C-alpha positions in Angstrom: 108.4 179.3 86.6 109.2 179.8 90.3 108.2 182.7 92.4 110.5 185.7 92.3 111.1 185.8 88.6 110.0 188.7 86.5 109.1 188.0 82.9 111.3 190.2 80.7 110.5 188.7 77.3 107.7 186.6 75.7 107.5 185.0 72.3 104.8 182.9 70.6 106.1 180.8 67.7 104.5 178.3 65.2 105.6 174.7 65.7 108.0 174.9 62.8 111.8 174.3 62.8 112.3 177.7 61.2 111.1 179.2 64.5 114.5 178.1 65.9 116.1 181.2 64.3 113.7 183.4 66.4 114.7 181.4 69.5 118.4 181.8 68.8 117.8 185.6 68.4 115.9 185.7 71.7 118.7 183.8 73.5 121.3 186.2 72.1 119.3 189.3 73.1 118.6 188.0 76.6 122.2 186.9 77.3 123.4 190.3 76.2 120.8 192.1 78.3 121.5 190.0 81.4 125.2 189.9 80.9 125.7 186.2 80.7 129.3 185.2 80.6 130.6 184.2 77.2 131.6 180.7 78.3 128.0 180.0 79.6 126.3 181.4 76.5 126.7 178.1 74.6 125.1 176.1 77.4 122.0 178.4 77.4 121.7 178.3 73.6 121.9 174.5 73.4 119.6 173.9 76.3 116.9 176.3 75.2 117.0 175.4 71.5 116.8 171.7 72.5 113.7 172.4 74.6 112.0 174.3 71.7 113.1 171.5 69.3 111.4 169.0 71.5 108.3 171.1 71.7 108.1 171.3 67.9 108.8 167.7 67.1 107.4 165.8 70.1 104.9 168.1 71.8 103.2 169.7 68.8 104.2 166.9 66.4 105.5 169.5 63.8 102.0 170.9 63.3 102.6 174.5 62.3 99.1 175.5 63.2 100.0 174.8 66.9 102.0 177.3 69.0 104.9 177.3 71.3 105.1 179.9 74.0 108.5 181.0 75.3 108.9 183.3 78.3 112.1 184.5 79.9 112.2 185.1 83.6 114.8 187.2 85.5 115.7 187.2 89.2 118.6 188.7 91.1 120.9 185.7 90.9 119.4 183.6 88.1 117.3 183.6 85.0 115.1 181.1 83.2 113.4 180.1 79.9 110.0 178.6 80.1 108.8 176.7 77.0 105.2 175.4 76.6 103.7 173.5 73.7 100.1 172.5 73.0 100.8 168.8 73.1 99.4 166.3 75.6 102.8 166.1 77.4 104.9 163.0 78.3 106.1 161.1 81.3 109.4 162.8 82.1 109.9 160.6 85.2 110.6 157.5 83.0 113.1 158.5 80.4 115.7 156.0 79.0 119.3 156.7 80.0 121.0 158.0 76.8 124.4 156.9 78.3 123.3 153.3 78.6 125.2 151.0 76.2 122.0 150.1 74.3 121.2 153.8 73.7 124.7 155.2 72.9 124.3 154.8 69.1 120.8 156.1 68.9 120.3 159.4 67.0 117.8 160.8 69.5 116.9 160.7 73.1 119.6 163.1 74.5 117.6 166.4 74.6 116.5 166.3 78.2 119.8 164.8 79.3 121.6 167.8 77.6 119.2 170.3 79.1 119.8 168.9 82.6 123.5 168.9 82.2 123.9 172.3 80.7 121.6 174.2 83.2 121.3 174.6 86.9 117.8 173.1 87.1 115.1 171.7 84.8 111.5 171.7 85.9 108.5 170.2 84.2 104.8 170.9 84.8 102.7 167.9 85.8 101.6 166.9 82.3 105.0 167.3 80.8 104.1 169.9 78.1 105.9 172.8 79.8 109.5 173.0 80.9 111.4 175.7 82.7 115.2 175.8 82.4 117.1 177.7 85.1 120.6 179.2 84.8 122.7 181.1 87.4 124.1 184.5 86.5 
């Protein structure tokens, strides 16, 4: 998370898909508190739940004994969600293009593409097991 953001919410979740309900509730609460426009709410919800879904399935490999940490940062003109799993990370620099003809019909591989297109900025830590998704207010 960049400098200038104050953490306003934190949540630790088991790497279980049932945790997505808690994430949706967190997004609802944060968007109401910050005053996110209704037309932007869907973008926040999809981007954040996609990041947590990736942390559960790819990062922590669906091992419920592992945790996912979610933190929400607030700044005067933007806010962010930081999601960190306990996995070894991945090479986020070399991702296949989900819009390429050979990937169009694949059922997966669109999560980061969606996150980048629905937010203002997506930032990974060096190892790739932590992502921060930024949104303007």
